[in-house]
C-alpha positions as CSV (number, residue, x, y, z in Angstrom):
1,M,0.2,-0.1,0.2
2,A,1.3,3.1,-0.5
3,E,2.6,5.6,2.1
4,L,0.0,8.9,2.6
5,P,0.4,12.2,2.0
6,R,1.3,14.2,5.3
7,C,-0.9,16.8,5.9
8,E,0.9,19.7,8.5
9,T,0.3,23.2,7.2
10,L,-2.6,25.4,5.4
11,R,-0.6,25.2,2.6
12,D,-0.8,21.4,2.7
13,I,-4.7,21.3,3.2
14,Q,-5.0,23.7,0.2
15,T,-2.8,21.2,-2.5
16,L,-4.2,18.0,-0.9
17,S,-8.1,18.9,-0.2
18,G,-9.9,15.8,-1.1
19,R,-7.6,13.2,-0.9
20,R,-7.2,10.6,2.2
21,V,-4.1,12.2,4.1
22,L,-1.8,11.7,7.5
23,L,-2.7,14.8,9.3
24,V,-0.1,15.2,12.1
25,G,-0.7,17.9,14.8
26,I,-1.6,18.6,18.6
27,Y,-5.0,16.7,19.7
28,Q,-6.8,19.9,21.2
29,Q,-10.5,19.9,22.5
30,V,-12.6,23.3,20.9
31,D,-15.2,25.5,22.4
32,M,-17.7,25.5,19.3
33,R,-20.2,28.2,20.8
34,M,-20.8,30.8,18.8
35,R,-19.6,33.7,21.5
36,P,-16.9,31.7,23.6
37,K,-16.6,33.7,27.1
38,P,-14.3,32.0,29.2
39,P,-14.2,29.7,30.7
40,P,-14.1,27.5,27.5
41,V,-17.3,24.7,27.8
42,Y,-16.1,21.2,25.8
43,R,-18.9,19.0,24.4
44,G,-17.0,16.5,22.5
45,H,-15.5,18.8,19.4
46,V,-11.8,18.1,18.5
47,A,-9.4,19.7,16.7
48,V,-5.9,19.0,15.4
49,T,-3.5,22.2,15.2
50,L,-1.2,22.1,12.5
51,I,2.9,23.1,13.1
52,D,1.5,27.0,11.4
53,G,-1.4,27.0,13.7
54,T,-4.1,26.1,11.3
55,Q,-6.5,24.1,13.3
56,V,-8.6,21.2,11.5
57,L,-11.7,19.9,12.9
58,L,-12.3,16.6,13.2
59,E,-15.8,16.3,11.1
60,P,-18.1,19.0,10.4
61,N,-19.0,20.2,13.7
62,W,-22.8,19.5,12.4
63,S,-22.3,15.9,12.6
64,Q,-22.5,13.6,15.3
65,A,-19.7,12.1,14.6
66,A,-17.4,15.4,15.5
67,I,-18.5,14.4,19.1
68,R,-15.4,12.4,19.8
69,S,-15.4,9.5,22.6
70,P,-14.4,10.4,26.5
71,E,-12.0,7.5,26.2
72,E,-10.2,9.0,22.8
73,R,-10.3,12.7,24.6
74,E,-8.2,11.9,27.8
75,N,-5.6,9.3,25.8
76,H,-4.9,12.0,23.2
77,E,-5.2,15.7,24.9
78,G,-3.0,18.1,24.4
79,R,-0.5,15.4,22.7
80,R,0.6,15.0,18.7
81,V,-1.0,12.8,16.8
82,E,-1.4,11.5,13.0
83,V,-4.5,10.9,11.9
84,T,-6.2,9.2,8.7
85,G,-9.3,10.3,6.6
86,I,-9.7,13.0,3.7
87,I,-8.6,16.7,4.2
88,H,-11.6,19.3,3.4
89,E,-10.4,23.1,3.1
90,E,-14.3,23.7,3.9
91,S,-16.1,22.2,5.7
92,P,-18.6,20.1,4.0
93,A,-22.4,21.8,4.3
94,P,-25.0,20.5,6.2
95,P,-28.0,18.2,4.9
96,E,-30.4,20.4,6.2
97,M,-29.6,24.4,6.4
98,A,-28.4,25.1,10.0
99,A,-25.4,27.5,10.9
100,Y,-21.8,25.4,10.8
101,T,-18.3,26.3,10.4
102,T,-16.2,26.3,7.2
103,G,-12.7,25.7,7.8
104,P,-10.8,23.1,7.5
105,V,-11.9,19.6,8.3
106,L,-11.1,15.6,8.3
107,S,-13.6,13.7,7.2
108,P,-14.2,10.5,7.8
109,V,-12.0,10.3,10.5
110,E,-10.4,6.6,9.6
111,R,-7.5,6.1,12.5
112,I,-6.2,8.1,14.7
113,Q,-2.6,7.1,17.0
114,P,0.3,8.8,18.6
115,A,3.1,10.1,16.1
116,Q,5.9,8.6,15.3
């Protein structure tokens, strides 16, 4: 099997959008409220922060798959990870009209593991 291209910067996202990649960065929970005020409120949404500071959501925020399991969050929070999936420069739109974030997204997420 061919090795997947590594995606570590916004430029990589722009070049590889629509392709299956190995996304590499820091796993972090994100506060998805419209007007977040401290303290942050985490409801299970996660992004991977790349070396250039770009945040990539794991699954579109409107998707049920965007709520990552408590075990996954506990295992990976704040750690460098490699995530396999399809990279999208802009989040896919929800099937029904609803507000959603439009930034980079990895979906579907196939696998998450500690970075090598």
